[in-house]
KOLBANU-957068 format. One line per 4 residues: their letters; for each residue x, y negated, z of C-alpha. Coordinates in nm, 2 decimals, always signed. Each point is the difference from the previous one (the first is absolute). Example, Ala and Ser with C-alpha at 12.3 -4.5 7.8 and 13.67 -1.06 7.14 Angstrom:
<rs>
AS	+1.23 +0.45 +0.78; +0.14 -0.34 -0.07 .
</rs>
This chain:
<rs>
MYCD	+0.39 -1.92 +5.84; -0.29 +0.02 +0.25; -0.07 -0.32 +0.18; -0.28 -0.20 +0.16 .
RQTL	-0.02 -0.31 +0.21; -0.01 +0.16 +0.34; +0.28 +0.17 +0.18; -0.08 +0.37 -0.03 .
ISVI	+0.31 +0.16 +0.15; +0.21 -0.12 +0.29; +0.35 +0.15 +0.02; +0.14 +0.00 +0.35 .
MGVY	+0.37 +0.01 +0.06; +0.20 -0.05 +0.32; +0.37 -0.07 -0.03; +0.29 -0.04 +0.24 .
RPDG	+0.33 -0.13 -0.13; -0.07 +0.13 -0.35; +0.25 +0.05 -0.28; -0.08 -0.28 -0.25 .
RRLK	+0.06 +0.21 -0.31; -0.22 +0.29 +0.12; -0.27 -0.24 +0.11; -0.01 -0.17 -0.34 .
LAIQ	-0.01 +0.34 -0.17; -0.31 +0.09 +0.21; -0.17 -0.33 -0.08; +0.09 +0.04 -0.37 .
SLLN	-0.19 +0.33 -0.01; -0.30 -0.18 +0.13; +0.03 -0.27 -0.26; +0.01 +0.28 -0.26 .
QTIE	-0.33 +0.15 +0.11; -0.28 +0.03 -0.26; -0.24 -0.15 +0.25; +0.07 -0.36 +0.08 .
NWEL	-0.25 -0.10 +0.26; +0.21 +0.10 +0.30; +0.18 -0.19 +0.28; +0.31 +0.09 +0.19 .
ILYD	+0.00 -0.07 +0.38; +0.37 -0.01 +0.08; +0.06 +0.01 +0.37; +0.34 -0.10 +0.14 .
DGSG	+0.04 +0.20 +0.32; +0.24 -0.25 +0.17; +0.29 +0.04 -0.25; +0.15 -0.33 +0.12 .
AAYE	+0.13 -0.32 -0.15; +0.25 +0.18 -0.22; -0.28 +0.15 -0.20; -0.23 -0.30 -0.03 .
GLLQ	+0.14 -0.10 -0.34; -0.01 +0.35 -0.14; -0.36 +0.05 +0.10; -0.11 -0.34 -0.12 .
EAAE	+0.16 +0.07 -0.33; -0.19 +0.33 -0.02; -0.33 -0.17 +0.08; +0.06 -0.25 -0.28 .
LDSR	+0.02 +0.28 -0.26; -0.38 -0.02 -0.04; -0.29 -0.20 +0.13; -0.18 +0.31 +0.12 .
IVLV	+0.27 +0.06 +0.27; -0.09 -0.12 +0.35; +0.29 -0.02 +0.24; -0.09 +0.05 +0.37 .
RGEK	+0.28 -0.05 +0.26; +0.04 +0.17 +0.33; +0.22 -0.16 +0.27; +0.15 +0.33 +0.13 .
NRGL	+0.03 +0.36 -0.11; -0.30 +0.19 +0.12; -0.01 +0.30 -0.23; -0.18 +0.11 -0.32 .
AHGL	-0.33 +0.07 +0.16; -0.03 -0.35 +0.14; +0.10 -0.15 -0.33; -0.25 +0.20 -0.20 .
NRCL	-0.28 -0.10 +0.24; +0.10 -0.36 -0.05; -0.02 +0.05 -0.38; -0.35 +0.15 +0.04 .
KVAK	-0.12 -0.31 +0.17; +0.11 -0.21 -0.29; -0.09 +0.23 -0.29; -0.30 -0.09 -0.22 .
GSYI	-0.03 +0.31 -0.21; -0.27 +0.26 +0.00; +0.28 +0.26 -0.03; +0.32 +0.01 +0.20 .
ARMD	+0.31 +0.15 -0.17; +0.32 +0.08 +0.19; +0.34 -0.07 -0.13; +0.35 +0.00 +0.15 .
DDDF	+0.28 -0.24 -0.10; +0.24 +0.27 -0.12; -0.24 +0.20 -0.22; -0.17 -0.08 -0.33 .
CHPE	-0.32 +0.09 -0.19; -0.09 +0.14 -0.34; -0.17 -0.28 -0.20; -0.33 +0.19 +0.00 .
RFQR	+0.00 +0.08 +0.37; -0.27 -0.25 +0.11; -0.22 +0.06 -0.31; +0.00 +0.38 +0.06 .
QLEF	-0.07 -0.03 +0.37; -0.27 -0.26 -0.04; -0.18 +0.21 -0.26; +0.01 +0.30 +0.23 .
LQTH	-0.14 -0.18 +0.30; -0.28 -0.17 -0.20; -0.11 +0.34 -0.14; +0.05 +0.21 +0.32 .
PQYG	-0.18 -0.16 +0.29; +0.05 +0.30 +0.22; +0.37 -0.09 +0.05; +0.13 -0.28 +0.21 .
WVGT	+0.35 -0.03 -0.15; +0.21 +0.14 -0.28; +0.37 +0.07 -0.02; +0.22 +0.13 -0.28 .
NAVL	+0.30 +0.23 -0.06; +0.34 -0.16 -0.02; +0.33 +0.00 -0.17; +0.29 +0.01 +0.25 .
FDEK	+0.31 -0.22 -0.05; +0.31 -0.13 +0.18; +0.30 -0.21 -0.09; +0.10 +0.25 -0.26 .
GLWG	-0.33 -0.01 -0.18; -0.31 +0.22 -0.04; +0.05 +0.34 +0.14; -0.33 +0.19 +0.08 .
QLVM	-0.37 +0.01 +0.05; -0.23 -0.01 +0.30; -0.33 +0.19 -0.07; -0.27 -0.06 +0.26 .
PERP	-0.31 +0.22 +0.07; -0.28 -0.11 -0.22; -0.28 +0.01 +0.26; +0.18 +0.00 +0.34 .
EDRD	-0.17 +0.19 +0.29; +0.08 +0.00 +0.37; +0.26 +0.28 -0.02; +0.20 -0.20 -0.26 .
FLRY	+0.12 -0.22 +0.29; +0.20 +0.29 +0.15; +0.32 -0.06 -0.20; -0.02 -0.38 -0.07 .
SPYI	-0.25 -0.26 -0.10; -0.18 +0.12 -0.32; -0.01 -0.36 -0.13; +0.29 -0.22 -0.12 .
HPSV	-0.09 -0.31 +0.20; +0.14 -0.27 -0.23; -0.17 +0.17 -0.30; -0.35 -0.02 +0.15 .
MFRR	-0.29 -0.23 -0.08; -0.28 -0.02 +0.26; -0.35 -0.13 -0.01; +0.00 -0.30 +0.23 .
EVFG	-0.27 +0.14 +0.23; +0.23 +0.29 +0.10; +0.19 -0.24 +0.22; -0.32 -0.10 +0.17 .
IAHG	-0.06 +0.37 +0.09; +0.36 +0.04 +0.11; +0.04 -0.34 +0.17; +0.33 -0.04 -0.18 .
YITA	+0.34 +0.14 +0.08; +0.10 +0.09 +0.36; +0.29 -0.22 +0.11; +0.11 +0.21 +0.30 .
RVTK	+0.37 +0.09 +0.03; -0.09 +0.37 -0.03; -0.13 -0.05 -0.36; +0.31 -0.18 -0.13 .
RCED	+0.12 +0.15 -0.33; -0.30 +0.23 -0.01; -0.29 -0.26 +0.01; -0.12 +0.13 -0.34 .
YELF	+0.00 +0.37 +0.12; -0.20 -0.10 +0.30; -0.25 -0.22 -0.20; -0.07 +0.28 -0.25 .
MRLH	-0.06 +0.26 +0.28; -0.23 -0.24 +0.18; -0.20 -0.06 -0.32; -0.03 +0.37 -0.06 .
MRGC	-0.12 +0.04 +0.37; -0.28 -0.24 -0.09; -0.11 +0.19 -0.31; +0.17 -0.22 -0.26 .
RGYN	+0.18 +0.16 -0.29; +0.26 -0.11 -0.26; +0.12 +0.14 -0.33; +0.33 +0.01 -0.18 .
IQET	-0.01 -0.06 -0.38; +0.22 +0.27 -0.15; +0.21 -0.25 -0.20; +0.33 -0.16 +0.08 .
LFFY	-0.10 -0.36 +0.03; +0.25 -0.10 +0.27; +0.38 -0.01 +0.04; +0.10 +0.08 +0.35 .
REDM	+0.35 -0.07 +0.14; +0.14 +0.29 +0.19; +0.38 +0.01 +0.07; +0.24 +0.12 +0.26 .
KSHG	-0.02 -0.32 +0.19; -0.38 +0.03 +0.05; +0.05 +0.33 +0.18; +0.24 -0.16 +0.25 .
KRTF	-0.23 -0.28 +0.11; -0.21 +0.19 +0.25; +0.11 +0.02 +0.37; -0.05 +0.30 +0.21 .
ASRV	-0.26 -0.20 +0.21; -0.20 -0.07 -0.31; +0.00 +0.38 -0.08; -0.13 +0.07 +0.35 .
NESR	-0.27 -0.25 -0.06; -0.10 +0.16 -0.33; -0.03 +0.33 +0.18; -0.23 -0.16 +0.25 .
IRYR	-0.22 -0.14 -0.28; +0.00 +0.34 -0.17; -0.11 +0.17 +0.32; -0.28 -0.25 +0.06 .
GFRR	-0.11 -0.01 -0.37; +0.00 +0.38 -0.05; -0.20 +0.05 +0.32; -0.26 -0.25 -0.11 .
LGIL	-0.02 +0.15 -0.35; -0.04 +0.35 +0.15; +0.31 +0.14 -0.16; +0.22 +0.03 +0.31 .
SPRT	+0.08 +0.36 +0.08; +0.31 +0.22 +0.09; +0.06 +0.04 -0.37; +0.01 -0.38 -0.06 .
WPSV	+0.23 -0.09 +0.29; +0.30 +0.02 -0.22; -0.15 -0.28 -0.21; -0.05 -0.21 +0.32 .
LRPI	+0.37 +0.05 +0.08; +0.12 -0.05 -0.36; +0.13 -0.36 +0.04; +0.20 +0.08 +0.32 .
VGGL	+0.16 +0.31 -0.17; +0.09 -0.23 -0.29; +0.18 -0.23 +0.24; +0.21 +0.28 +0.15 .
IPVG	+0.08 +0.15 -0.34; +0.04 -0.22 -0.31; -0.28 +0.18 -0.17; -0.11 -0.32 -0.18 .
RISY	+0.34 -0.07 -0.15; +0.04 +0.36 -0.10; -0.34 +0.00 -0.16; +0.08 -0.32 -0.18 .
LLRR	+0.33 +0.13 -0.14; -0.16 +0.33 -0.11; -0.29 -0.18 -0.17; +0.23 -0.27 -0.14 .
NGNG	+0.19 +0.27 -0.19; -0.29 +0.22 -0.09; -0.28 -0.24 -0.12; -0.06 -0.12 -0.35 .
VSLE	-0.18 -0.31 -0.14; -0.22 +0.02 -0.31; +0.08 -0.20 -0.31; -0.33 -0.19 +0.05 .
DRQA	+0.10 -0.12 +0.34; +0.35 -0.10 -0.12; -0.16 -0.21 -0.27; -0.24 -0.16 +0.25 .
AAVY	+0.30 -0.10 +0.22; +0.22 -0.11 -0.29; -0.17 -0.35 +0.00; +0.17 -0.07 +0.34 .
EDSG	+0.35 +0.11 -0.10; +0.11 -0.36 -0.07; -0.03 -0.07 +0.38; +0.31 +0.20 +0.05 .
EIGV	-0.18 +0.18 +0.28; -0.17 +0.29 -0.18; +0.20 +0.23 -0.21; -0.15 +0.27 -0.23 .
PTR	+0.24 +0.30 +0.01; +0.04 +0.19 -0.32; +0.06 +0.34 +0.17 .
</rs>
């Protein structure tokens, strides 16, 4: 395993009333990384007294975990900015509490950034899973350009590793209400506006939870806000035109018609998972949370 005396990678994770089993699974995937010189900044976004024991127990799983508590719920963007203030690493890796990583994720991303100085961050492809197990793949554009933002963010936010200086250029995440649930989409568009670019390693190094419940979390107001962000971002990127207006309105249309849920069901029944990805996930089967379907 690769290791030195300094903290090389800071993993930033904001949680609000987390599921204990899922959180431990996410942390276990960090403990299994082939690179050891990382720290996890775990920010409690005002979960309340009922979750104090659970989060303290999670923090005690490893000495590299730093628990930071927030008194009230202020959203993911605020939590990630708090994590950035505490982080010591030269590289900043994102992670959510209900996903998990391939053991070589950090090693592959670090090697890429160290040999490709023209890129400010690097993401990966992902295996999709839900409560029934692994069910599909999410393949991202290798070298995203401005027009790749038209459909959705061309980066899987919790799979990304950044150079620390990128956040100096961006001045962190925007915490305004309008960016809630799409703070990553706004961040990546803002970085592209400033000439920064990212890359997606064409390997499945991340396991991303996507289920029916996740499609039902968004309110209509949040969809309107995303359309506002799309309009502003597309205009500044120079990709706003009569042809791209449907992409601006896409979130609102999705709120009127259950497009997201239909898409999920269609993909859930039509996607496959490679044997290699099943084998990579098999190490987590004992958690009872991740199944590896045999279909």
